[in-house]
MINU-271853 format. One record per residue (C-alpha): x, y, z. Coordinates in nm, 4 decimals, always signed. Each point is the difference from the previous one (the first is absolute). Example, Ala and Ser with C-alpha at 12.3 -4.5 7.8 and 13.67 -1.06 7.14 Angstrom:
{{+1.2300,-0.4500,+0.7800}}
{{+0.1370,+0.3440,-0.0660}}
This chain:
{{+7.7363,-16.3817,+7.9956}}
{{-0.2228,-0.1365,+0.3611}}
{{-0.2733,-0.2627,-0.0596}}
{{-0.3726,+0.1216,-0.0505}}
{{-0.3034,-0.1006,-0.0769}}
{{-0.0414,-0.0966,-0.3813}}
{{-0.3561,+0.0367,-0.0385}}
{{-0.2575,+0.1900,+0.2522}}
{{-0.4213,-0.0291,-0.1680}}
{{-0.2876,-0.1799,-0.1087}}
{{+0.1001,-0.3532,-0.1790}}
{{-0.1528,-0.3384,-0.0379}}
{{+0.2512,-0.0861,+0.2959}}
{{-0.0826,+0.3049,+0.2137}}
{{-0.3176,-0.0598,-0.0663}}
{{-0.0743,-0.3320,+0.1220}}
{{+0.2107,+0.0835,+0.3233}}
{{-0.2191,+0.3124,+0.0484}}
{{-0.3320,-0.2278,-0.1001}}
{{+0.0947,-0.2494,+0.3021}}
{{+0.0312,+0.2087,+0.2127}}
{{-0.3071,+0.2019,-0.0217}}
{{-0.1702,-0.3581,-0.0099}}
{{+0.1712,-0.1954,+0.2694}}
{{+0.1932,+0.2626,+0.2126}}
{{+0.3433,-0.0647,+0.0874}}
{{+0.1146,-0.3554,+0.1416}}
{{+0.3352,+0.0158,+0.1630}}
{{+0.1740,-0.2693,+0.1420}}
{{+0.3033,-0.0068,+0.2289}}
{{+0.3173,-0.1311,-0.0910}}
{{+0.3327,-0.0111,+0.2288}}
{{-0.2153,+0.2973,+0.2185}}
{{-0.0751,+0.1857,-0.2546}}
{{-0.3345,+0.0856,-0.1722}}
{{-0.0014,-0.0303,-0.3871}}
{{-0.2472,+0.0856,-0.2149}}
{{-0.1793,-0.2888,-0.2510}}
{{-0.1046,+0.2498,-0.2119}}
{{+0.2662,+0.1584,-0.1088}}
{{+0.2224,-0.3509,-0.1792}}
{{-0.3378,-0.1940,-0.1010}}
{{+0.0615,-0.2202,+0.2223}}
{{-0.3936,-0.0542,+0.1579}}
{{-0.1955,-0.3138,-0.1235}}
{{-0.2519,+0.2838,-0.0493}}
{{+0.1607,+0.1816,-0.3397}}
{{-0.1693,-0.2910,-0.1833}}
{{-0.3210,+0.1757,+0.0425}}
{{+0.1275,+0.3045,-0.1594}}
{{+0.1009,-0.0764,-0.3849}}
{{+0.0455,+0.2319,-0.2961}}
{{-0.2961,-0.0420,-0.2735}}
{{+0.0703,-0.3772,-0.2244}}
{{-0.1456,-0.1830,-0.1923}}
{{+0.0368,-0.3095,+0.1279}}
{{-0.0993,+0.0496,+0.3605}}
{{-0.1380,-0.2914,+0.1629}}
{{-0.3797,-0.0017,+0.0666}}
{{+0.0042,+0.0856,+0.4136}}
{{-0.3082,-0.1556,+0.0392}}
{{+0.0545,-0.3496,-0.1582}}
{{-0.0190,-0.2975,+0.2139}}
{{+0.1079,-0.2873,-0.2103}}
{{+0.3054,+0.0528,-0.0159}}
{{+0.1877,-0.2360,+0.2681}}
{{+0.3232,+0.1237,-0.0665}}
{{-0.1105,+0.3961,+0.0334}}
{{+0.0992,+0.1914,+0.3401}}
{{-0.2638,+0.2260,-0.0878}}
{{-0.3540,-0.0301,+0.2108}}
{{-0.3390,+0.1127,-0.0130}}
{{+0.0433,+0.3180,+0.2186}}
{{+0.3225,+0.0770,-0.1958}}
{{-0.0451,+0.3968,-0.1259}}
{{+0.2293,+0.1648,-0.2478}}
{{+0.1044,+0.3262,-0.0665}}
{{+0.1038,+0.0387,-0.3734}}
{{+0.2021,+0.3746,-0.1036}}
{{+0.0862,+0.1351,-0.3248}}
{{+0.1514,+0.3220,-0.0521}}
{{-0.1464,+0.0930,-0.3451}}
{{+0.1498,+0.3629,-0.0518}}
{{+0.3145,+0.1849,+0.1662}}
{{+0.0715,+0.3307,-0.1003}}
{{+0.2029,+0.2451,+0.0732}}
{{-0.1092,+0.3700,+0.0746}}
{{+0.3078,+0.1864,+0.0688}}
{{+0.2783,+0.0371,-0.2505}}
{{+0.3312,-0.2195,+0.2464}}
{{+0.2114,+0.1816,+0.2254}}
{{+0.3384,-0.0340,+0.1084}}
{{+0.0279,+0.0027,+0.3477}}
{{+0.1728,-0.1730,+0.3421}}
{{-0.1061,-0.2009,+0.2580}}
{{+0.0187,+0.0468,+0.4134}}
{{+0.3602,-0.1671,-0.0648}}
{{+0.1421,+0.2143,-0.2685}}
{{-0.0593,-0.2630,-0.2931}}
{{-0.0792,+0.1163,-0.3009}}
{{-0.4025,-0.1161,-0.1301}}
{{-0.2292,+0.0921,-0.2398}}
{{-0.3812,+0.1034,+0.0652}}
{{-0.3090,+0.0951,-0.1617}}
{{-0.3563,-0.0154,+0.0767}}
{{-0.2503,-0.2880,-0.1344}}
{{-0.3174,-0.1805,-0.0317}}
{{-0.0872,-0.3402,+0.0640}}
{{-0.3195,-0.1727,-0.1532}}
{{-0.0962,-0.3080,+0.2370}}
{{-0.2479,-0.3116,-0.0721}}
{{-0.0687,-0.1613,+0.2747}}
{{-0.2092,-0.3438,-0.0135}}
{{-0.1820,-0.2113,+0.3146}}
{{-0.0731,-0.3771,-0.0392}}
{{-0.0628,-0.2252,+0.2094}}
{{-0.2747,-0.0592,+0.3336}}
{{+0.0701,+0.3536,+0.0955}}
{{+0.0619,+0.1947,-0.3371}}
{{-0.3014,+0.2264,-0.0132}}
{{+0.0695,+0.1112,+0.4093}}
{{+0.3412,+0.0323,-0.1051}}
{{-0.0632,+0.2313,-0.2837}}
{{-0.3058,+0.2108,+0.2331}}
{{+0.3116,+0.0013,+0.2785}}
{{+0.2240,+0.1888,-0.2301}}
{{-0.2036,+0.2842,-0.0809}}
{{-0.0318,+0.0766,+0.4169}}
{{+0.4332,+0.0220,+0.0215}}
{{+0.0334,+0.3326,-0.0355}}
{{-0.0379,+0.1360,+0.3218}}
{{+0.0884,-0.2820,+0.1547}}
{{+0.3155,+0.0475,+0.2284}}
{{+0.3486,-0.1292,-0.1277}}
{{-0.0827,+0.0272,-0.3497}}
{{+0.1378,+0.3017,-0.0864}}
{{+0.3523,-0.1496,+0.1809}}
{{-0.0687,-0.3786,-0.2407}}
{{+0.0244,+0.2046,-0.3522}}
{{+0.2158,+0.2881,+0.1101}}
{{+0.2224,-0.2846,+0.1557}}
{{+0.0455,-0.2593,-0.2697}}
{{-0.1616,+0.1907,-0.3348}}
{{+0.1939,+0.3993,+0.1060}}
{{-0.4132,+0.0278,-0.0987}}
{{-0.3263,+0.1154,+0.0787}}
{{-0.3272,-0.1341,-0.0603}}
{{-0.2304,+0.2715,-0.2061}}
{{-0.2911,-0.0188,+0.1837}}
{{-0.2853,-0.0987,-0.2524}}
{{-0.0130,-0.4218,-0.0993}}
{{-0.1601,-0.0935,-0.3004}}
{{-0.3426,-0.2128,+0.0510}}
{{+0.0178,-0.3496,+0.0457}}
{{-0.0765,-0.1868,-0.2987}}
{{-0.1099,-0.3961,+0.0427}}
{{+0.1168,-0.1996,-0.2493}}
{{-0.0423,-0.3798,-0.1431}}
{{+0.3230,-0.1408,-0.0227}}
{{+0.1760,-0.3473,-0.0730}}
{{+0.3395,-0.1913,+0.0155}}
{{+0.0829,-0.2798,-0.1415}}
{{-0.4026,-0.0530,-0.1474}}
{{-0.0940,-0.0945,+0.3891}}
{{-0.3341,+0.1449,+0.1600}}
{{-0.0202,+0.3766,-0.0647}}
{{+0.0277,+0.1913,+0.2867}}
{{-0.0882,+0.3582,+0.1085}}
{{+0.2787,+0.2558,+0.0324}}
{{-0.0197,+0.3215,+0.0837}}
{{+0.2406,+0.2852,-0.1504}}
{{+0.0582,+0.3928,+0.1181}}
{{+0.2813,+0.2464,-0.1004}}
{{+0.1668,+0.2480,+0.2063}}
{{+0.3328,+0.1971,-0.0514}}
{{+0.2982,+0.0699,+0.1721}}
{{+0.1754,+0.3761,-0.0104}}
{{+0.3728,-0.0920,+0.0389}}
{{+0.3188,+0.1738,+0.0362}}
{{+0.2660,-0.2459,-0.2465}}
{{+0.3605,+0.0122,+0.0963}}
{{+0.2264,-0.2244,-0.1413}}
{{+0.4165,+0.0275,+0.0353}}
{{+0.2040,+0.0789,-0.3001}}
{{+0.3426,-0.0231,+0.1186}}
{{+0.1240,+0.3042,-0.2135}}
{{-0.0677,+0.3577,+0.0074}}
{{-0.1355,+0.2365,-0.2629}}
{{+0.1871,+0.1909,-0.2725}}
{{+0.0552,+0.3484,+0.1049}}
{{+0.2842,+0.1098,-0.1998}}
{{+0.2318,-0.1023,-0.3255}}
{{+0.3759,+0.0857,+0.0526}}
{{+0.1601,-0.0459,-0.4269}}
{{+0.3540,+0.0211,+0.1481}}
{{+0.0974,+0.2918,-0.2514}}
{{+0.3714,+0.0895,+0.0521}}
{{+0.0718,+0.3328,-0.1467}}
{{-0.1874,+0.3204,-0.0092}}
{{-0.3041,+0.0891,-0.2627}}
{{+0.0031,+0.3620,-0.1459}}
{{-0.3533,+0.1374,-0.1420}}
{{+0.0311,+0.2991,-0.2233}}
{{-0.2823,+0.1826,-0.0776}}
């Protein structure tokens, strides 16, 4: 059986990649005459600014740690998939190359938290991206999704990490409606052959 993409849809990796492209664009480098996108393999150093939400994150505005690579100008986009639900039953089909896949419609509810020097500006800018050119292509190309038009209100929060000085973070939520496709490698059951030998007589 030919190989196919094992997963299309919203995942932590795909979401991180899409958010990187939303805020930093598509960085490209040239290797042996061929242009390569740094967004595709997480090789860009800017990926450290797009991270899953975690409790042990270092204070991005802390200046008194000489070992820290973080500078006061740094701004981080933290994300978390809070809910990922199916809207339809899964459906067996085949992709363009004839490989078997299972597919269903889903919606993912996502929390974004912006922390750092430009965090409020980043949060507000996200509300103005509905009509931005190229946004639809990013969500569709990376997450096989489209962003639903509504974005929840921005909620400022006081946060601190490791008991350091508290900072203001800006939270917002949005949803992605997407077509989830998983390569299964199997085909649905179409019938059962009991392998009877002989004949069966049915009398009234």
